[in-house]
N, C-alpha and C positions, 0 to 999 in steps of 0.2 A: 139905421136904416129901416124904417116901417115895413111892413108885409107888401103893401100895395108898390112902394118904390122898387122893391125886390122885384116883385112881379115885372113892372115896366122895364127894368134893366133886362131882364129875361129876355122879354119879347123884343127888346131894341136889338139885341144881338142876334135876331133869327133872321137868314137870310130872306130875302124880298119873297124868290119863288117859294119858301116852305110857310110864310106866315099866313096864307090861307086856309092851310090844312089847319094849321095850330088856332086860328079862329074859330074854325068851322068845331076843332073837338073842343075846344072852351064853352062855344054855347050848345054845346050838344050833352053837355054834363047833366045830369037829371037831378037837381036841387031845385024846386019853383020856388023855395024861398029866397034865393039869391038870382033868378032869371034877370029880374030887372036891372039888378045892381052889375051883373055881368054883363049886359047889353051896354048900360052906359058907359063903363070903364074901358070893354073894346071900345065901343063908338069915338069915346074922347079920343082915345090913344091913336086909332086910324084918322081921326081930322086934324089932330096935332102932327103928327107924321106927314101927312098927304096936304095939308093947307095950302101951300103953293100950289099944287096940282090943280085943287079943287077951284082955287081964283081963278088960273087960266083957261078951266074948261067953263067958268062962269063969264068968260067974254066973248 
């Protein structure tokens, strides 16, 4: 299992009510070299997780 897959599996087990806090914390880590990569990773995960909800909102 790659580090990315491991991180995604950890995020998948976080309860919905705490997910926002975890994402906020991840984005607040101060390593500007990886800021864009962190944003892409988190946004991709959110899109995958809430894809159906986003489709419904778009209707």
